[in-house]
A tleap script that builds the chain and sets N, CA, C and O, in Angstrom:
source leaprc.protein.ff14SB
mol = sequence {
  NMET MET VAL TYR PHE ALA GLU LYS GLY GLY
  GLU LYS LYS GLY ASP ILE ASP LEU VAL ASN
  CYS GLU THR ALA GLY LYS TRP SER ASP ILE
  PRO THR ALA ASP LYS LEU LYS ASP VAL GLY
  ASP LEU ASP ARG THR PHE ALA VAL LYS MET
  ALA ASP ARG THR PHE THR MET ILE ALA ASP
  ASP GLU SER ALA CYS CMET
}
set mol.1.N position { 124.196 97.163 118.609 }
set mol.1.CA position { 125.012 96.540 117.590 }
set mol.1.C position { 124.812 95.028 117.690 }
set mol.1.O position { 124.878 94.453 118.776 }
set mol.2.N position { 124.573 94.407 116.568 }
set mol.2.CA position { 124.393 92.955 116.518 }
set mol.2.C position { 125.557 92.366 115.723 }
set mol.2.O position { 125.822 92.789 114.597 }
set mol.3.N position { 126.234 91.412 116.296 }
set mol.3.CA position { 127.364 90.757 115.641 }
set mol.3.C position { 126.879 89.443 115.046 }
set mol.3.O position { 126.104 88.725 115.677 }
set mol.4.N position { 127.334 89.121 113.824 }
set mol.4.CA position { 126.937 87.850 113.228 }
set mol.4.C position { 128.145 87.102 112.676 }
set mol.4.O position { 129.188 87.678 112.367 }
set mol.5.N position { 127.950 85.783 112.569 }
set mol.5.CA position { 129.017 84.869 112.183 }
set mol.5.C position { 128.535 84.004 111.022 }
set mol.5.O position { 127.339 83.731 110.911 }
set mol.6.N position { 129.444 83.573 110.160 }
set mol.6.CA position { 129.081 82.712 109.033 }
set mol.6.C position { 128.583 81.364 109.527 }
set mol.6.O position { 127.710 80.756 108.908 }
set mol.7.N position { 129.132 80.897 110.631 }
set mol.7.CA position { 128.711 79.630 111.227 }
set mol.7.C position { 128.973 79.680 112.718 }
set mol.7.O position { 129.828 80.434 113.184 }
set mol.8.N position { 128.237 78.878 113.462 }
set mol.8.CA position { 128.390 78.854 114.911 }
set mol.8.C position { 129.824 78.494 115.280 }
set mol.8.O position { 130.367 77.497 114.804 }
set mol.9.N position { 130.431 79.313 116.133 }
set mol.9.CA position { 131.805 79.083 116.560 }
set mol.9.C position { 132.846 79.571 115.573 }
set mol.9.O position { 134.046 79.455 115.822 }
set mol.10.N position { 132.391 80.121 114.445 }
set mol.10.CA position { 133.318 80.602 113.419 }
set mol.10.C position { 133.761 82.034 113.676 }
set mol.10.O position { 133.446 82.628 114.707 }
set mol.11.N position { 134.498 82.568 112.718 }
set mol.11.CA position { 134.978 83.937 112.830 }
set mol.11.C position { 133.847 84.930 112.593 }
set mol.11.O position { 132.880 84.645 111.887 }
set mol.12.N position { 133.994 86.099 113.201 }
set mol.12.CA position { 133.018 87.166 113.022 }
set mol.12.C position { 132.941 87.541 111.544 }
set mol.12.O position { 133.965 87.748 110.894 }
set mol.13.N position { 131.713 87.626 111.018 }
set mol.13.CA position { 131.513 87.995 109.616 }
set mol.13.C position { 131.208 89.485 109.473 }
set mol.13.O position { 131.579 90.108 108.478 }
set mol.14.N position { 130.531 90.051 110.472 }
set mol.14.CA position { 130.201 91.472 110.416 }
set mol.14.C position { 129.317 91.877 111.570 }
set mol.14.O position { 129.074 91.099 112.492 }
set mol.15.N position { 128.836 93.109 111.507 }
set mol.15.CA position { 127.910 93.569 112.529 }
set mol.15.C position { 126.851 94.463 111.880 }
set mol.15.O position { 127.044 95.007 110.793 }
set mol.16.N position { 125.730 94.595 112.585 }
set mol.16.CA position { 124.597 95.366 112.095 }
set mol.16.C position { 124.266 96.418 113.146 }
set mol.16.O position { 124.056 96.092 114.314 }
set mol.17.N position { 124.222 97.673 112.729 }
set mol.17.CA position { 123.845 98.753 113.631 }
set mol.17.C position { 122.319 98.804 113.691 }
set mol.17.O position { 121.682 99.335 112.781 }
set mol.18.N position { 121.735 98.262 114.743 }
set mol.18.CA position { 120.284 98.149 114.859 }
set mol.18.C position { 119.576 99.493 115.015 }
set mol.18.O position { 118.350 99.552 114.915 }
set mol.19.N position { 120.319 100.572 115.257 }
set mol.19.CA position { 119.723 101.904 115.322 }
set mol.19.C position { 119.093 102.255 113.973 }
set mol.19.O position { 118.072 102.941 113.918 }
set mol.20.N position { 119.705 101.783 112.891 }
set mol.20.CA position { 119.221 102.076 111.543 }
set mol.20.C position { 118.287 101.003 110.982 }
set mol.20.O position { 117.974 101.019 109.792 }
set mol.21.N position { 117.855 100.101 111.802 }
set mol.21.CA position { 116.989 99.001 111.386 }
set mol.21.C position { 115.573 99.515 111.112 }
set mol.21.O position { 115.014 100.251 111.926 }
set mol.22.N position { 114.990 99.130 109.971 }
set mol.22.CA position { 113.603 99.488 109.669 }
set mol.22.C position { 112.638 98.578 110.423 }
set mol.22.O position { 111.645 99.049 110.979 }
set mol.23.N position { 112.923 97.289 110.444 }
set mol.23.CA position { 112.090 96.327 111.155 }
set mol.23.C position { 112.888 95.043 111.374 }
set mol.23.O position { 113.845 94.766 110.651 }
set mol.24.N position { 112.487 94.269 112.370 }
set mol.24.CA position { 113.139 92.991 112.658 }
set mol.24.C position { 112.102 92.050 113.238 }
set mol.24.O position { 111.174 92.486 113.918 }
set mol.25.N position { 112.254 90.773 112.975 }
set mol.25.CA position { 111.339 89.791 113.517 }
set mol.25.C position { 111.456 88.467 112.804 }
set mol.25.O position { 112.396 88.237 112.044 }
set mol.26.N position { 110.491 87.593 113.056 }
set mol.26.CA position { 110.511 86.286 112.398 }
set mol.26.C position { 110.517 86.503 110.888 }
set mol.26.O position { 109.829 87.389 110.382 }
set mol.27.N position { 111.272 85.717 110.190 }
set mol.27.CA position { 111.447 85.855 108.750 }
set mol.27.C position { 110.122 85.909 108.014 }
set mol.27.O position { 109.965 86.700 107.084 }
set mol.28.N position { 109.173 85.089 108.410 }
set mol.28.CA position { 107.882 85.033 107.728 }
set mol.28.C position { 107.042 86.288 107.956 }
set mol.28.O position { 106.079 86.513 107.223 }
set mol.29.N position { 107.381 87.115 108.957 }
set mol.29.CA position { 106.613 88.321 109.270 }
set mol.29.C position { 107.175 89.596 108.643 }
set mol.29.O position { 106.536 90.646 108.721 }
set mol.30.N position { 108.341 89.529 108.030 }
set mol.30.CA position { 108.969 90.727 107.471 }
set mol.30.C position { 108.475 90.942 106.042 }
set mol.30.O position { 108.700 90.092 105.181 }
set mol.31.N position { 107.809 92.059 105.778 }
set mol.31.CA position { 107.322 92.321 104.418 }
set mol.31.C position { 108.455 92.814 103.521 }
set mol.31.O position { 108.860 93.974 103.605 }
set mol.32.N position { 108.954 91.951 102.685 }
set mol.32.CA position { 110.032 92.323 101.784 }
set mol.32.C position { 110.008 91.442 100.543 }
set mol.32.O position { 109.665 90.261 100.608 }
set mol.33.N position { 110.370 92.023 99.433 }
set mol.33.CA position { 110.378 91.278 98.168 }
set mol.33.C position { 111.611 90.399 98.049 }
set mol.33.O position { 111.641 89.484 97.225 }
set mol.34.N position { 112.628 90.662 98.860 }
set mol.34.CA position { 113.876 89.916 98.718 }
set mol.34.C position { 114.032 88.803 99.742 }
set mol.34.O position { 115.149 88.505 100.166 }
set mol.35.N position { 112.922 88.182 100.147 }
set mol.35.CA position { 112.999 87.030 101.050 }
set mol.35.C position { 113.670 85.860 100.354 }
set mol.35.O position { 113.552 85.696 99.140 }
set mol.36.N position { 114.363 85.062 101.116 }
set mol.36.CA position { 114.952 83.851 100.572 }
set mol.36.C position { 113.853 82.841 100.282 }
set mol.36.O position { 112.877 82.759 101.028 }
set mol.37.N position { 113.995 82.092 99.238 }
set mol.37.CA position { 112.980 81.114 98.860 }
set mol.37.C position { 113.270 79.724 99.414 }
set mol.37.O position { 112.368 78.890 99.485 }
set mol.38.N position { 114.508 79.466 99.803 }
set mol.38.CA position { 114.883 78.130 100.245 }
set mol.38.C position { 115.549 78.205 101.620 }
set mol.38.O position { 116.772 78.123 101.726 }
set mol.39.N position { 114.753 78.358 102.657 }
set mol.39.CA position { 115.275 78.416 104.018 }
set mol.39.C position { 114.825 77.153 104.728 }
set mol.39.O position { 113.632 76.854 104.786 }
set mol.40.N position { 115.781 76.418 105.267 }
set mol.40.CA position { 115.492 75.116 105.836 }
set mol.40.C position { 114.590 75.088 107.054 }
set mol.40.O position { 113.628 74.320 107.077 }
set mol.41.N position { 114.861 75.887 108.053 }
set mol.41.CA position { 114.123 75.804 109.305 }
set mol.41.C position { 113.527 77.167 109.651 }
set mol.41.O position { 114.155 77.960 110.352 }
set mol.42.N position { 112.319 77.441 109.164 }
set mol.42.CA position { 111.698 78.744 109.357 }
set mol.42.C position { 111.379 79.049 110.816 }
set mol.42.O position { 111.262 80.220 111.179 }
set mol.43.N position { 111.235 78.032 111.665 }
set mol.43.CA position { 110.949 78.271 113.072 }
set mol.43.C position { 112.088 79.004 113.774 }
set mol.43.O position { 111.857 79.692 114.768 }
set mol.44.N position { 113.296 78.867 113.277 }
set mol.44.CA position { 114.467 79.499 113.889 }
set mol.44.C position { 115.019 80.645 113.055 }
set mol.44.O position { 116.065 81.200 113.392 }
set mol.45.N position { 114.344 81.008 111.983 }
set mol.45.CA position { 114.864 82.005 111.063 }
set mol.45.C position { 114.231 83.365 111.320 }
set mol.45.O position { 113.015 83.473 111.479 }
set mol.46.N position { 115.065 84.408 111.359 }
set mol.46.CA position { 114.566 85.764 111.556 }
set mol.46.C position { 115.252 86.705 110.574 }
set mol.46.O position { 116.278 86.366 109.984 }
set mol.47.N position { 114.675 87.883 110.407 }
set mol.47.CA position { 115.214 88.854 109.456 }
set mol.47.C position { 115.368 90.209 110.123 }
set mol.47.O position { 114.592 90.580 111.003 }
set mol.48.N position { 116.387 90.941 109.683 }
set mol.48.CA position { 116.607 92.321 110.095 }
set mol.48.C position { 116.628 93.126 108.801 }
set mol.48.O position { 117.538 92.974 107.987 }
set mol.49.N position { 115.622 93.985 108.609 }
set mol.49.CA position { 115.489 94.746 107.369 }
set mol.49.C position { 116.062 96.142 107.559 }
set mol.49.O position { 115.633 96.908 108.422 }
set mol.50.N position { 117.046 96.443 106.721 }
set mol.50.CA position { 117.650 97.763 106.682 }
set mol.50.C position { 117.112 98.466 105.429 }
set mol.50.O position { 116.397 97.844 104.644 }
set mol.51.N position { 117.431 99.707 105.232 }
set mol.51.CA position { 116.948 100.442 104.065 }
set mol.51.C position { 117.422 99.812 102.760 }
set mol.51.O position { 116.680 99.779 101.779 }
set mol.52.N position { 118.652 99.314 102.747 }
set mol.52.CA position { 119.232 98.801 101.503 }
set mol.52.C position { 119.494 97.296 101.494 }
set mol.52.O position { 119.979 96.764 100.495 }
set mol.53.N position { 119.184 96.605 102.585 }
set mol.53.CA position { 119.506 95.177 102.666 }
set mol.53.C position { 118.672 94.507 103.745 }
set mol.53.O position { 118.339 95.127 104.754 }
set mol.54.N position { 118.335 93.241 103.532 }
set mol.54.CA position { 117.674 92.448 104.557 }
set mol.54.C position { 118.592 91.301 104.937 }
set mol.54.O position { 118.979 90.501 104.085 }
set mol.55.N position { 118.941 91.219 106.213 }
set mol.55.CA position { 119.759 90.135 106.732 }
set mol.55.C position { 118.828 89.015 107.184 }
set mol.55.O position { 117.904 89.260 107.959 }
set mol.56.N position { 119.052 87.809 106.719 }
set mol.56.CA position { 118.279 86.650 107.146 }
set mol.56.C position { 119.211 85.736 107.926 }
set mol.56.O position { 120.273 85.356 107.433 }
set mol.57.N position { 118.814 85.385 109.145 }
set mol.57.CA position { 119.689 84.625 110.030 }
set mol.57.C position { 118.929 83.488 110.692 }
set mol.57.O position { 117.703 83.515 110.789 }
set mol.58.N position { 119.674 82.491 111.144 }
set mol.58.CA position { 119.089 81.350 111.837 }
set mol.58.C position { 119.619 81.327 113.263 }
set mol.58.O position { 120.829 81.287 113.489 }
set mol.59.N position { 118.694 81.353 114.228 }
set mol.59.CA position { 119.049 81.344 115.651 }
set mol.59.C position { 119.275 79.914 116.133 }
set mol.59.O position { 118.926 78.951 115.451 }
set mol.60.N position { 119.863 79.796 117.316 }
set mol.60.CA position { 120.091 78.470 117.910 }
set mol.60.C position { 118.789 77.761 118.213 }
set mol.60.O position { 118.696 76.542 118.068 }
set mol.61.N position { 117.776 78.515 118.636 }
set mol.61.CA position { 116.475 77.928 118.909 }
set mol.61.C position { 115.382 78.955 118.618 }
set mol.61.O position { 115.674 80.139 118.448 }
set mol.62.N position { 114.131 78.509 118.560 }
set mol.62.CA position { 113.022 79.377 118.166 }
set mol.62.C position { 112.837 80.567 119.111 }
set mol.62.O position { 112.499 81.660 118.657 }
set mol.63.N position { 113.053 80.375 120.413 }
set mol.63.CA position { 112.842 81.468 121.369 }
set mol.63.C position { 113.814 82.618 121.152 }
set mol.63.O position { 113.500 83.748 121.525 }
set mol.64.N position { 114.974 82.376 120.566 }
set mol.64.CA position { 115.965 83.417 120.340 }
set mol.64.C position { 115.611 84.339 119.185 }
set mol.64.O position { 116.236 85.389 119.032 }
set mol.65.N position { 114.629 83.978 118.369 }
set mol.65.CA position { 114.296 84.827 117.221 }
set mol.65.C position { 112.914 85.448 117.337 }
set mol.65.O position { 112.342 85.866 116.330 }
set mol.66.N position { 112.375 85.516 118.526 }
set mol.66.CA position { 111.059 86.129 118.719 }
set mol.66.C position { 111.200 87.562 119.151 }
set mol.66.O position { 110.197 88.244 119.363 }
savepdb mol mol.pdb
quit
């Protein structure tokens, strides 16, 4: 289970059951038509692709999203 927050130190926004994950990795490596077009820092951005949704998130540093 992966927990995510709207902002660092903020309230919990939700969680993702990674058992049902199709693929996960650096945002630029995830093959999906619904990629965001305006992401500020791609070095820290990763995606978790589910069957019906792709979560795009920004890690604290690049090593956390590899």
